LOLOLO-24121 format. One record per atom (N, C-alpha, C, O): residue number from 0; residue in three letters; atom name; x, y, z. Coordinates in nm, 3 decimals, padded with zeros to 5 digits. Each point is the difference from the previous one (the first is absolute). Layout:
<rs>
+-----+-----+----+---------+---------+---------+
|   i |  aa | at |       X |       Y |       Z |
+-----+-----+----+---------+---------+---------+
| NUM | Ala | CA |       X |       Y |       Z |
...
+-----+-----+----+---------+---------+---------+
</rs>
This chain:
<rs>
+-----+-----+----+---------+---------+---------+
|   i |  aa | at |       X |       Y |       Z |
+-----+-----+----+---------+---------+---------+
|   0 | Unk |  N | -02.777 |  05.882 | -04.477 |
|   0 | Unk | CA | -00.085 |  00.162 |  00.041 |
|   0 | Unk |  C | -00.002 |  00.022 |  00.147 |
|   0 | Unk |  O | -00.048 | -00.077 |  00.084 |
|   1 | Unk |  N |  00.101 |  00.182 | -00.065 |
|   1 | Unk | CA | -00.034 |  00.045 |  00.121 |
|   1 | Unk |  C | -00.121 |  00.058 |  00.060 |
|   1 | Unk |  O | -00.063 |  00.082 | -00.065 |
|   2 | Unk |  N |  00.014 | -00.124 |  00.209 |
|   2 | Unk | CA | -00.110 |  00.037 | -00.010 |
|   2 | Unk |  C | -00.050 |  00.068 |  00.182 |
|   2 | Unk |  O |  00.067 | -00.037 |  00.096 |
|   3 | Unk |  N | -00.141 |  00.097 | -00.084 |
|   3 | Unk | CA | -00.028 |  00.037 |  00.137 |
|   3 | Unk |  C | -00.129 | -00.043 |  00.055 |
|   3 | Unk |  O | -00.112 | -00.006 | -00.051 |
|   4 | Unk |  N |  00.174 | -00.030 |  00.209 |
|   4 | Unk | CA | -00.121 |  00.040 |  00.067 |
|   4 | Unk |  C | -00.039 |  00.137 |  00.074 |
|   4 | Unk |  O |  00.092 |  00.041 |  00.070 |
|   5 | Unk |  N | -00.172 |  00.015 | -00.070 |
|   5 | Unk | CA | -00.058 |  00.153 |  00.023 |
|   5 | Unk |  C | -00.133 | -00.043 |  00.084 |
|   5 | Unk |  O | -00.094 | -00.076 | -00.023 |
|   6 | Unk |  N |  00.122 |  00.143 |  00.108 |
|   6 | Unk | CA | -00.109 |  00.091 |  00.098 |
|   6 | Unk |  C | -00.051 |  00.114 |  00.000 |
|   6 | Unk |  O |  00.062 |  00.105 |  00.016 |
|   7 | Unk |  N | -00.246 | -00.123 | -00.045 |
|   7 | Unk | CA | -00.040 |  00.134 |  00.005 |
|   7 | Unk |  C | -00.074 |  00.006 |  00.119 |
|   7 | Unk |  O | -00.060 | -00.089 |  00.061 |
|   8 | Unk |  N |  00.080 |  00.258 | -00.029 |
|   8 | Unk | CA | -00.117 |  00.036 |  00.149 |
|   8 | Unk |  C | -00.109 |  00.097 | -00.037 |
|   8 | Unk |  O |  00.023 |  00.120 | -00.014 |
|   9 | Unk |  N | -00.111 | -00.159 |  00.003 |
|   9 | Unk | CA | -00.133 |  00.087 |  00.007 |
|   9 | Unk |  C |  00.030 |  00.137 |  00.063 |
|   9 | Unk |  O |  00.041 |  00.006 |  00.116 |
|  10 | Unk |  N | -00.065 |  00.121 | -00.202 |
|  10 | Unk | CA |  00.021 |  00.115 |  00.113 |
|  10 | Unk |  C | -00.123 |  00.021 |  00.093 |
|  10 | Unk |  O |  00.015 |  00.065 |  00.104 |
|  11 | Unk |  N | -00.156 | -00.125 | -00.144 |
|  11 | Unk | CA | -00.076 |  00.023 |  00.089 |
|  11 | Unk |  C | -00.042 | -00.061 |  00.139 |
|  11 | Unk |  O | -00.049 |  00.049 |  00.101 |
|  12 | Unk |  N |  00.099 | -00.217 | -00.148 |
|  12 | Unk | CA |  00.020 | -00.081 |  00.133 |
|  12 | Unk |  C |  00.087 | -00.041 |  00.045 |
|  12 | Unk |  O |  00.088 | -00.028 | -00.081 |
|  13 | Unk |  N | -00.057 |  00.000 |  00.235 |
|  13 | Unk | CA |  00.186 | -00.116 | -00.062 |
|  13 | Unk |  C | -00.076 | -00.139 | -00.075 |
|  13 | Unk |  O | -00.077 | -00.059 |  00.076 |
|  14 | Unk |  N |  00.085 |  00.022 | -00.164 |
|  14 | Unk | CA | -00.024 | -00.119 | -00.072 |
|  14 | Unk |  C |  00.131 | -00.007 | -00.151 |
|  14 | Unk |  O |  00.048 |  00.082 | -00.079 |
|  15 | Unk |  N | -00.039 | -00.197 |  00.100 |
|  15 | Unk | CA |  00.175 | -00.003 | -00.084 |
|  15 | Unk |  C | -00.060 | -00.122 | -00.130 |
|  15 | Unk |  O | -00.078 | -00.085 |  00.041 |
|  16 | Unk |  N |  00.099 |  00.083 | -00.123 |
|  16 | Unk | CA |  00.011 | -00.043 | -00.111 |
|  16 | Unk |  C |  00.144 | -00.095 | -00.069 |
|  16 | Unk |  O |  00.090 |  00.063 | -00.056 |
|  17 | Unk |  N | -00.085 | -00.197 |  00.065 |
|  17 | Unk | CA |  00.148 | -00.015 | -00.033 |
|  17 | Unk |  C | -00.030 | -00.084 | -00.150 |
|  17 | Unk |  O | -00.089 | -00.079 | -00.031 |
|  18 | Unk |  N |  00.211 |  00.137 | -00.048 |
|  18 | Unk | CA | -00.028 | -00.074 | -00.146 |
|  18 | Unk |  C |  00.167 | -00.014 | -00.049 |
|  18 | Unk |  O |  00.107 |  00.061 |  00.012 |
|  19 | Unk |  N | -00.151 | -00.158 | -00.061 |
|  19 | Unk | CA |  00.186 |  00.017 | -00.139 |
|  19 | Unk |  C | -00.037 |  00.019 | -00.150 |
|  19 | Unk |  O | -00.099 | -00.030 | -00.066 |
|  20 | Unk |  N |  00.237 |  00.103 |  00.031 |
|  20 | Unk | CA | -00.027 |  00.073 | -00.154 |
|  20 | Unk |  C |  00.136 | -00.013 | -00.052 |
|  20 | Unk |  O |  00.091 | -00.015 |  00.082 |
|  21 | Unk |  N | -00.063 |  00.018 | -00.218 |
|  21 | Unk | CA |  00.153 |  00.071 | -00.046 |
|  21 | Unk |  C | -00.005 |  00.102 |  00.033 |
|  21 | Unk |  O |  00.105 |  00.057 |  00.028 |
|  22 | Unk |  N | -00.254 |  00.026 | -00.014 |
|  22 | Unk | CA |  00.026 |  00.164 | -00.003 |
|  22 | Unk |  C | -00.143 |  00.070 |  00.064 |
|  22 | Unk |  O | -00.101 |  00.038 | -00.058 |
|  23 | Unk |  N |  00.149 | -00.037 |  00.243 |
|  23 | Unk | CA | -00.046 |  00.050 |  00.040 |
|  23 | Unk |  C | -00.134 |  00.121 |  00.017 |
|  23 | Unk |  O | -00.110 |  00.002 |  00.054 |
|  24 | Unk |  N |  00.221 |  00.123 | -00.160 |
|  24 | Unk | CA | -00.050 |  00.065 | -00.010 |
|  24 | Unk |  C | -00.111 |  00.023 | -00.130 |
|  24 | Unk |  O | -00.078 |  00.094 | -00.016 |
|  25 | Unk |  N |  00.095 | -00.179 | -00.045 |
|  25 | Unk | CA | -00.116 | -00.028 | -00.127 |
|  25 | Unk |  C | -00.130 | -00.031 |  00.054 |
|  25 | Unk |  O | -00.106 |  00.051 | -00.037 |
|  26 | Unk |  N |  00.123 | -00.151 |  00.141 |
|  26 | Unk | CA | -00.130 | -00.097 |  00.078 |
|  26 | Unk |  C | -00.076 |  00.145 |  00.063 |
|  26 | Unk |  O | -00.118 |  00.021 | -00.028 |
|  27 | Unk |  N |  00.188 |  00.069 |  00.106 |
|  27 | Unk | CA | -00.050 |  00.063 |  00.083 |
|  27 | Unk |  C | -00.128 |  00.095 | -00.055 |
|  27 | Unk |  O | -00.091 |  00.026 |  00.079 |
|  28 | Unk |  N |  00.088 |  00.036 | -00.241 |
|  28 | Unk | CA | -00.128 |  00.019 |  00.007 |
|  28 | Unk |  C | -00.092 | -00.063 | -00.015 |
|  28 | Unk |  O | -00.110 |  00.042 |  00.035 |
|  29 | Unk |  N |  00.128 | -00.172 | -00.096 |
|  29 | Unk | CA | -00.068 | -00.113 | -00.025 |
|  29 | Unk |  C | -00.082 | -00.008 |  00.162 |
|  29 | Unk |  O | -00.123 |  00.002 |  00.001 |
|  30 | Unk |  N |  00.196 | -00.010 |  00.126 |
|  30 | Unk | CA | -00.045 | -00.006 |  00.101 |
|  30 | Unk |  C | -00.117 |  00.145 |  00.056 |
|  30 | Unk |  O | -00.100 | -00.013 |  00.070 |
|  31 | Unk |  N |  00.158 |  00.147 | -00.129 |
|  31 | Unk | CA | -00.062 |  00.072 |  00.035 |
|  31 | Unk |  C | -00.157 |  00.044 | -00.089 |
|  31 | Unk |  O | -00.099 |  00.064 |  00.036 |
|  32 | Unk |  N |  00.131 | -00.128 | -00.153 |
|  32 | Unk | CA | -00.120 |  00.022 | -00.121 |
|  32 | Unk |  C | -00.115 | -00.073 |  00.020 |
|  32 | Unk |  O | -00.001 | -00.060 |  00.107 |
|  33 | Unk |  N | -00.076 |  00.050 | -00.162 |
|  33 | Unk | CA | -00.105 | -00.021 | -00.026 |
|  33 | Unk |  C | -00.008 | -00.195 |  00.019 |
|  33 | Unk |  O | -00.119 | -00.032 | -00.003 |
|  34 | Unk |  N |  00.189 | -00.061 |  00.016 |
|  34 | Unk | CA |  00.002 | -00.125 |  00.046 |
|  34 | Unk |  C | -00.076 | -00.027 |  00.088 |
|  34 | Unk |  O | -00.021 |  00.085 |  00.087 |
|  35 | Unk |  N | -00.046 | -00.215 | -00.080 |
|  35 | Unk | CA | -00.036 | -00.037 |  00.092 |
|  35 | Unk |  C |  00.059 | -00.117 |  00.110 |
|  35 | Unk |  O |  00.071 | -00.086 | -00.054 |
|  36 | Unk |  N | -00.089 |  00.073 |  00.187 |
|  36 | Unk | CA |  00.022 | -00.070 |  00.107 |
|  36 | Unk |  C |  00.032 |  00.094 |  00.106 |
|  36 | Unk |  O | -00.051 |  00.107 |  00.034 |
|  37 | Unk |  N |  00.150 | -00.177 |  00.010 |
|  37 | Unk | CA |  00.032 |  00.046 |  00.110 |
|  37 | Unk |  C |  00.072 |  00.130 |  00.064 |
|  37 | Unk |  O | -00.012 |  00.073 |  00.099 |
|  38 | Unk |  N |  00.098 | -00.086 | -00.215 |
|  38 | Unk | CA |  00.061 |  00.196 |  00.019 |
|  38 | Unk |  C | -00.088 |  00.118 | -00.020 |
|  38 | Unk |  O |  00.016 |  00.114 |  00.045 |
|  39 | Unk |  N | -00.176 | -00.188 | -00.171 |
|  39 | Unk | CA | -00.118 |  00.083 | -00.011 |
|  39 | Unk |  C | -00.028 |  00.083 |  00.138 |
|  39 | Unk |  O | -00.023 |  00.120 | -00.016 |
|  40 | Unk |  N |  00.021 | -00.157 |  00.113 |
|  40 | Unk | CA | -00.052 |  00.043 |  00.105 |
|  40 | Unk |  C |  00.071 |  00.090 |  00.077 |
|  40 | Unk |  O | -00.049 |  00.097 |  00.058 |
|  41 | Unk |  N |  00.172 | -00.133 | -00.057 |
|  41 | Unk | CA |  00.110 |  00.104 |  00.116 |
|  41 | Unk |  C |  00.084 |  00.114 | -00.121 |
|  41 | Unk |  O |  00.108 |  00.047 |  00.038 |
|  42 | Unk |  N | -00.157 | -00.008 | -00.172 |
|  42 | Unk | CA |  00.121 |  00.113 | -00.046 |
|  42 | Unk |  C | -00.072 |  00.112 |  00.063 |
|  42 | Unk |  O | -00.117 |  00.034 |  00.022 |
|  43 | Unk |  N |  00.299 |  00.029 |  00.005 |
|  43 | Unk | CA |  00.073 | -00.018 | -00.124 |
|  43 | Unk |  C |  00.145 | -00.072 |  00.093 |
|  43 | Unk |  O |  00.023 |  00.021 |  00.119 |
|  44 | Unk |  N |  00.043 | -00.088 | -00.193 |
|  44 | Unk | CA |  00.105 | -00.091 |  00.051 |
|  44 | Unk |  C |  00.127 |  00.102 | -00.046 |
|  44 | Unk |  O |  00.012 |  00.109 | -00.057 |
|  45 | Unk |  N |  00.063 | -00.201 |  00.108 |
|  45 | Unk | CA |  00.200 |  00.095 | -00.019 |
|  45 | Unk |  C |  00.037 | -00.138 |  00.043 |
|  45 | Unk |  O | -00.064 | -00.078 |  00.071 |
|  46 | Unk |  N |  00.221 |  00.060 | -00.151 |
|  46 | Unk | CA |  00.071 | -00.086 |  00.017 |
|  46 | Unk |  C |  00.058 |  00.039 |  00.137 |
|  46 | Unk |  O |  00.021 |  00.119 |  00.023 |
|  47 | Unk |  N |  00.000 | -00.195 |  00.050 |
|  47 | Unk | CA |  00.075 |  00.013 |  00.182 |
|  47 | Unk |  C |  00.148 | -00.096 | -00.030 |
|  47 | Unk |  O |  00.113 |  00.012 |  00.048 |
|  48 | Unk |  N | -00.164 | -00.098 | -00.134 |
|  48 | Unk | CA |  00.144 | -00.075 | -00.005 |
|  48 | Unk |  C |  00.017 | -00.157 | -00.135 |
|  48 | Unk |  O | -00.084 | -00.084 | -00.032 |
|  49 | Unk |  N |  00.216 |  00.101 | -00.011 |
|  49 | Unk | CA |  00.024 | -00.074 | -00.078 |
|  49 | Unk |  C |  00.159 | -00.069 |  00.048 |
|  49 | Unk |  O |  00.092 |  00.042 |  00.070 |
|  50 | Unk |  N | -00.117 | -00.181 | -00.155 |
|  50 | Unk | CA |  00.141 | -00.082 |  00.035 |
|  50 | Unk |  C |  00.015 | -00.041 | -00.147 |
|  50 | Unk |  O | -00.103 | -00.033 | -00.059 |
|  51 | Unk |  N |  00.178 |  00.033 |  00.016 |
|  51 | Unk | CA |  00.064 | -00.063 | -00.151 |
|  51 | Unk |  C |  00.054 | -00.116 |  00.038 |
|  51 | Unk |  O |  00.088 | -00.021 |  00.085 |
|  52 | Unk |  N | -00.165 | -00.077 | -00.175 |
|  52 | Unk | CA |  00.056 | -00.109 | -00.013 |
|  52 | Unk |  C |  00.041 | -00.065 | -00.131 |
|  52 | Unk |  O | -00.025 |  00.075 | -00.094 |
|  53 | Unk |  N |  00.091 | -00.215 |  00.051 |
|  53 | Unk | CA |  00.023 | -00.039 | -00.108 |
|  53 | Unk |  C | -00.033 | -00.047 | -00.117 |
|  53 | Unk |  O |  00.050 | -00.006 | -00.112 |
|  54 | Unk |  N | -00.165 | -00.031 |  00.173 |
|  54 | Unk | CA | -00.144 | -00.094 | -00.051 |
|  54 | Unk |  C | -00.159 |  00.063 |  00.052 |
|  54 | Unk |  O | -00.035 |  00.078 |  00.089 |
|  55 | Unk |  N | -00.023 | -00.143 | -00.178 |
|  55 | Unk | CA | -00.130 |  00.047 |  00.021 |
|  55 | Unk |  C | -00.075 | -00.099 |  00.125 |
|  55 | Unk |  O | -00.098 |  00.023 |  00.071 |
|  56 | Unk |  N |  00.215 | -00.174 | -00.082 |
|  56 | Unk | CA | -00.024 | -00.121 |  00.069 |
|  56 | Unk |  C |  00.027 |  00.052 |  00.135 |
|  56 | Unk |  O | -00.082 | -00.027 |  00.088 |
|  57 | Unk |  N |  00.214 |  00.119 | -00.052 |
|  57 | Unk | CA |  00.015 |  00.015 |  00.125 |
|  57 | Unk |  C | -00.068 |  00.135 |  00.019 |
|  57 | Unk |  O |  00.035 |  00.042 |  00.111 |
|  58 | Unk |  N | -00.102 |  00.029 | -00.161 |
|  58 | Unk | CA | -00.054 |  00.118 |  00.085 |
|  58 | Unk |  C | -00.132 | -00.023 |  00.019 |
|  58 | Unk |  O | -00.071 |  00.077 |  00.064 |
|  59 | Unk |  N |  00.022 | -00.202 | -00.127 |
|  59 | Unk | CA | -00.161 | -00.044 | -00.004 |
|  59 | Unk |  C |  00.015 | -00.090 |  00.136 |
|  59 | Unk |  O | -00.104 |  00.001 |  00.067 |
|  60 | Unk |  N |  00.213 | -00.081 | -00.010 |
|  60 | Unk | CA |  00.040 | -00.059 |  00.099 |
|  60 | Unk |  C | -00.001 |  00.113 |  00.103 |
|  60 | Unk |  O | -00.057 | -00.006 |  00.108 |
|  61 | Unk |  N |  00.126 |  00.108 | -00.153 |
|  61 | Unk | CA |  00.007 |  00.102 |  00.126 |
|  61 | Unk |  C | -00.182 |  00.052 |  00.036 |
|  61 | Unk |  O | -00.036 |  00.016 |  00.116 |
|  62 | Unk |  N | -00.056 |  00.003 | -00.230 |
|  62 | Unk | CA | -00.079 |  00.032 |  00.044 |
|  62 | Unk |  C | -00.072 | -00.095 |  00.086 |
|  62 | Unk |  O | -00.046 |  00.052 |  00.101 |
|  63 | Unk |  N |  00.027 | -00.155 | -00.112 |
|  63 | Unk | CA | -00.054 | -00.081 |  00.067 |
|  63 | Unk |  C |  00.056 |  00.032 |  00.136 |
|  63 | Unk |  O | -00.067 |  00.071 |  00.075 |
|  64 | Unk |  N |  00.190 | -00.120 | -00.036 |
|  64 | Unk | CA |  00.068 |  00.012 |  00.105 |
|  64 | Unk |  C | -00.098 |  00.114 |  00.096 |
|  64 | Unk |  O | -00.085 | -00.030 |  00.084 |
|  65 | Unk |  N |  00.130 |  00.170 | -00.130 |
|  65 | Unk | CA | -00.084 |  00.133 |  00.076 |
|  65 | Unk |  C | -00.148 | -00.030 |  00.004 |
|  65 | Unk |  O | -00.053 | -00.004 |  00.111 |
|  66 | Unk |  N | -00.019 | -00.019 | -00.220 |
|  66 | Unk | CA | -00.082 | -00.037 |  00.024 |
|  66 | Unk |  C | -00.060 | -00.104 |  00.106 |
|  66 | Unk |  O | -00.118 |  00.001 |  00.037 |
|  67 | Unk |  N |  00.196 | -00.075 | -00.002 |
|  67 | Unk | CA | -00.058 | -00.123 |  00.077 |
|  67 | Unk |  C |  00.074 |  00.052 |  00.204 |
|  67 | Unk |  O |  00.005 | -00.068 |  00.103 |
|  68 | Unk |  N |  00.037 |  00.211 | -00.132 |
|  68 | Unk | CA |  00.015 |  00.009 |  00.149 |
|  68 | Unk |  C | -00.105 |  00.077 |  00.020 |
|  68 | Unk |  O | -00.003 |  00.053 |  00.111 |
|  69 | Unk |  N | -00.086 | -00.028 | -00.186 |
|  69 | Unk | CA | -00.126 |  00.039 |  00.052 |
|  69 | Unk |  C | -00.025 |  00.120 |  00.146 |
|  69 | Unk |  O | -00.072 | -00.008 |  00.099 |
|  70 | Unk |  N |  00.179 |  00.124 | -00.151 |
|  70 | Unk | CA |  00.035 |  00.060 |  00.115 |
|  70 | Unk |  C |  00.053 |  00.153 | -00.032 |
|  70 | Unk |  O |  00.107 |  00.010 | -00.060 |
|  71 | Unk |  N | -00.168 |  00.089 |  00.091 |
|  71 | Unk | CA |  00.016 |  00.116 | -00.038 |
|  71 | Unk |  C |  00.143 |  00.068 |  00.074 |
|  71 | Unk |  O |  00.090 |  00.074 | -00.040 |
|  72 | Unk |  N | -00.118 | -00.135 |  00.152 |
|  72 | Unk | CA |  00.194 |  00.033 |  00.120 |
|  72 | Unk |  C |  00.106 | -00.038 | -00.105 |
|  72 | Unk |  O |  00.100 |  00.063 | -00.035 |
|  73 | Unk |  N | -00.152 | -00.201 | -00.013 |
|  73 | Unk | CA |  00.172 | -00.058 | -00.105 |
|  73 | Unk |  C | -00.027 |  00.086 | -00.126 |
|  73 | Unk |  O |  00.105 |  00.035 | -00.053 |
|  74 | Unk |  N | -00.202 |  00.003 | -00.002 |
|  74 | Unk | CA | -00.005 |  00.055 | -00.110 |
|  74 | Unk |  C |  00.088 |  00.166 |  00.052 |
|  74 | Unk |  O |  00.089 |  00.050 | -00.067 |
|  75 | Unk |  N | -00.128 | -00.006 |  00.165 |
|  75 | Unk | CA |  00.059 |  00.124 |  00.035 |
|  75 | Unk |  C |  00.123 |  00.025 |  00.022 |
|  75 | Unk |  O |  00.052 |  00.111 | -00.007 |
|  76 | Unk |  N |  00.020 | -00.255 |  00.045 |
|  76 | Unk | CA |  00.109 | -00.001 |  00.026 |
|  76 | Unk |  C |  00.087 | -00.023 | -00.100 |
|  76 | Unk |  O |  00.117 |  00.036 |  00.010 |
|  77 | Unk |  N | -00.176 | -00.118 | -00.149 |
|  77 | Unk | CA |  00.062 |  00.003 | -00.101 |
|  77 | Unk |  C |  00.055 |  00.122 | -00.058 |
|  77 | Unk |  O |  00.114 |  00.034 | -00.031 |
|  78 | Unk |  N | -00.261 |  00.038 |  00.024 |
|  78 | Unk | CA |  00.011 |  00.141 | -00.052 |
|  78 | Unk |  C |  00.104 |  00.087 |  00.027 |
|  78 | Unk |  O |  00.058 |  00.070 | -00.083 |
|  79 | Unk |  N | -00.038 | -00.076 |  00.195 |
|  79 | Unk | CA |  00.063 |  00.075 |  00.102 |
|  79 | Unk |  C |  00.133 | -00.014 | -00.027 |
|  79 | Unk |  O |  00.073 |  00.099 |  00.009 |
|  80 | Unk |  N | -00.010 | -00.256 | -00.057 |
|  80 | Unk | CA |  00.122 | -00.040 |  00.041 |
|  80 | Unk |  C |  00.075 | -00.068 |  00.124 |
|  80 | Unk |  O |  00.120 | -00.014 |  00.028 |
|  81 | Unk |  N | -00.214 | -00.016 |  00.021 |
|  81 | Unk | CA |  00.033 | -00.003 |  00.138 |
|  81 | Unk |  C |  00.031 | -00.151 | -00.007 |
|  81 | Unk |  O |  00.100 | -00.040 |  00.060 |
|  82 | Unk |  N | -00.201 | -00.075 | -00.147 |
|  82 | Unk | CA |  00.051 | -00.125 | -00.038 |
|  82 | Unk |  C |  00.017 | -00.014 | -00.129 |
|  82 | Unk |  O | -00.054 |  00.084 | -00.072 |
|  83 | Unk |  N |  00.119 | -00.176 |  00.020 |
|  83 | Unk | CA |  00.040 | -00.002 | -00.108 |
|  83 | Unk |  C | -00.047 | -00.172 | -00.068 |
|  83 | Unk |  O |  00.028 | -00.103 |  00.063 |
|  84 | Unk |  N | -00.095 |  00.101 | -00.182 |
|  84 | Unk | CA | -00.051 | -00.061 | -00.060 |
|  84 | Unk |  C |  00.060 | -00.130 | -00.057 |
|  84 | Unk |  O | -00.072 | -00.090 | -00.044 |
|  85 | Unk |  N |  00.233 |  00.083 |  00.046 |
|  85 | Unk | CA |  00.070 | -00.086 | -00.025 |
|  85 | Unk |  C | -00.008 | -00.087 |  00.131 |
|  85 | Unk |  O |  00.040 | -00.115 | -00.016 |
|  86 | Unk |  N | -00.082 |  00.144 |  00.134 |
|  86 | Unk | CA |  00.038 | -00.075 |  00.126 |
|  86 | Unk |  C | -00.097 | -00.106 |  00.022 |
|  86 | Unk |  O |  00.000 | -00.095 |  00.077 |
|  87 | Unk |  N | -00.120 |  00.153 | -00.202 |
|  87 | Unk | CA | -00.162 | -00.112 |  00.054 |
|  87 | Unk |  C |  00.058 | -00.112 | -00.143 |
|  87 | Unk |  O | -00.064 | -00.104 | -00.018 |
|  88 | Unk |  N |  00.132 |  00.123 | -00.033 |
|  88 | Unk | CA |  00.003 | -00.062 | -00.160 |
|  88 | Unk |  C |  00.061 | -00.089 |  00.023 |
|  88 | Unk |  O |  00.030 | -00.079 | -00.090 |
+-----+-----+----+---------+---------+---------+
</rs>
């Protein structure tokens, strides 16, 4: 089953959330809803990037990679299409 790496950006502060899901659009209301955790503090969120993978395992590996960058600059470059995720995998 296909799965996506997705990146959310907070509307109130330059904060990013990285996740993987088979349906990022279905997950977005959860992040903007009553859940507790990181996304609660910076609502509302918008999906600013998504990349489709053939398997959940691949999407989760990409999520770990992007989280490991720990760089807003790299995240912005990815979102803007200046860098390509496959070049880093």
